[in-house]
C-alpha positions in Angstrom: 14.3 -14.4 -23.6 11.0 -15.4 -21.9 9.2 -18.3 -23.6 5.6 -19.3 -23.1 4.9 -22.8 -21.8 3.6 -23.9 -25.2 6.8 -22.6 -26.9 8.8 -24.5 -24.3 7.3 -27.8 -25.2 7.1 -27.0 -28.9 3.6 -28.3 -29.4 4.4 -31.7 -27.7 1.5 -31.2 -25.2 -1.9 -29.7 -25.1 -2.1 -27.1 -22.4 -5.1 -26.1 -20.4 -5.9 -24.1 -17.2 -5.1 -27.3 -15.2 -1.6 -27.7 -16.7 1.2 -27.4 -14.2 4.9 -26.9 -15.0 5.8 -30.3 -13.6 3.4 -31.8 -16.2 5.7 -30.6 -18.9 9.2 -31.0 -17.5 9.7 -34.5 -19.0 9.0 -33.0 -22.5 11.6 -30.3 -22.0 14.5 -32.6 -22.3 13.5 -33.1 -25.9 13.7 -29.4 -26.8 16.7 -27.7 -28.2 16.7 -24.4 -26.2 18.2 -24.1 -22.7 15.8 -25.0 -19.9 14.7 -21.9 -17.9 12.0 -22.9 -15.4 9.5 -20.1 -14.6 10.1 -18.7 -11.1 7.7 -19.7 -8.4 5.7 -17.1 -6.5 6.6 -14.3 -9.0 5.2 -12.6 -12.0 7.1 -11.6 -15.1 7.2 -7.8 -15.4 6.2 -8.0 -19.1 3.1 -10.0 -18.2 2.4 -7.6 -15.3 2.4 -4.7 -17.8 -0.1 -6.4 -20.0 -2.3 -7.2 -17.1 -2.1 -3.6 -15.9 -3.3 -2.4 -19.3 -6.2 -4.8 -19.4 -7.3 -4.7 -15.7 -7.3 -0.9 -15.8 -10.2 -1.0 -18.2 -12.2 -3.2 -15.8 -11.7 -1.1 -12.6 -13.7 1.9 -11.5 -10.7 3.4 -9.6 -7.2 2.5 -10.7 -5.8 4.7 -8.0 -6.8 2.3 -5.1 -5.3 -1.1 -5.5 -4.0 -3.3 -2.7 -0.8 -5.3 -3.2 0.2 -8.3 -1.1 3.7 -9.8 -0.7 4.5 -12.8 1.4 6.4 -11.9 4.6 8.9 -14.7 4.1 10.6 -13.4 1.0 14.3 -12.4 1.5 15.0 -8.8 0.6 11.5 -7.6 1.1 11.4 -3.8 1.0 11.1 -1.7 4.2 7.8 -0.3 3.1 6.3 -3.8 3.1 8.1 -5.2 6.2 6.8 -2.2 8.2 3.2 -2.5 6.9 0.2 -4.4 8.3 -0.3 -8.1 7.6 -3.2 -10.2 6.7 -3.5 -14.0 6.9 -3.9 -15.5 3.4 -4.1 -18.9 1.9 -2.5 -21.8 3.9 -2.1 -19.4 6.9 0.6 -17.4 5.2 1.1 -13.8 6.4 1.1 -11.3 3.7 2.2 -7.6 4.0 0.1 -5.2 2.1 0.4 -1.7 0.6 -2.1 0.4 -1.3 -1.2 2.2 -4.5 -2.3 2.8 -8.1 -2.7 0.0 -10.6 0.3 1.5 -12.5 2.4 0.9 -9.4 2.1 -2.9 -9.9 5.2 -3.0 -12.0 7.2 -0.6 -9.8 10.1 -1.9 -7.6 8.3 -0.5 -4.5 5.1 -2.4 -5.2 7.0 -5.5 -6.1 8.5 -5.6 -2.6 11.5 -7.7 -3.7 11.8 -8.8 -7.3 9.2 -9.1 -10.0 5.7 -8.0 -9.1 3.5 -8.4 -6.0 1.8 -11.8 -5.5 -1.7 -10.5 -5.2 -3.4 -7.4 -6.6 -6.9 -6.5 -5.4 -8.6 -3.2 -6.4 -10.7 -1.5 -3.8 -13.9 -1.9 -5.8 -13.4 -5.7 -6.0 -14.0 -5.8 -9.8 -11.3 -8.4 -10.2 -8.4 -10.0 -8.3 -5.1 -11.4 -9.5 -2.7 -13.6 -7.6 -0.6 -16.7 -7.2 0.8 -18.8 -4.4 4.4 -18.6 -3.3 4.9 -22.1 -4.7 3.0 -21.6 -7.9 4.3 -20.8 -11.4 0.9 -19.8 -12.7 -1.0 -16.6 -12.1 -4.8 -16.6 -11.7 -7.2 -13.7 -12.4 -10.8 -13.6 -11.3 -13.1 -11.0 -12.8 -16.1 -10.5 -15.1 -16.5 -12.6 -18.2 -15.6 -9.6 -20.3 -12.4 -9.0 -18.4 -11.3 -12.6 -18.5 -12.0 -13.0 -22.1 -9.9 -9.9 -22.9 -7.0 -11.5 -21.1 -7.5 -14.8 -22.9 -7.7 -13.1 -26.3 -4.6 -11.0 -25.8 -1.7 -12.6 -27.8 0.9 -11.1 -25.4 0.1 -13.5 -22.6 -0.5 -17.2 -22.5 -3.7 -17.8 -20.7 -6.4 -20.4 -20.3 -9.8 -20.4 -18.6 -10.4 -22.3 -15.4 -13.6 -23.0 -13.5 -14.4 -20.9 -10.4 -14.0 -24.2 -8.4 -10.5 -24.7 -9.7 -8.1 -25.2 -6.7 -4.7 -23.4 -6.9 -2.0 -25.8 -5.6 1.7 -25.9 -5.2 3.3 -26.8 -8.5 6.2 -28.8 -7.2 4.6 -31.9 -5.9 
């Protein structure tokens, strides 16, 4: 069963948008449930489904969304490996496909396992992504869009400043 980070540390820490998983690992030894670290560079499908429902209300055209997957993932689908690439953060090559927002949780859009690393609608109304070495997902969008995500009890989320730097979480 998937647990939120705050459930994992059982209230022993105050979390914020700057909290990284490694900030919490010392506290995990004190909890009674089995330790299941969140996967790096991936997005839980349940969280993806919640984001699909919210982000769809903040996009003019849910039929034109670009999905990016890092070229270095083992088991990447043929549709991605045969697609064009773009250079992304830290010079990483990302394959991209275009589909509908609903496609985000499909195996084809995922490209391997989970959900694509980055989602970007053609209208640029928001963007969602994480780094291949990150355990957190970031969403940029209008204040209304971000507040709706923060207010949704199905996802654990915290606001960050536009200047917040996304960094690898295993330092």
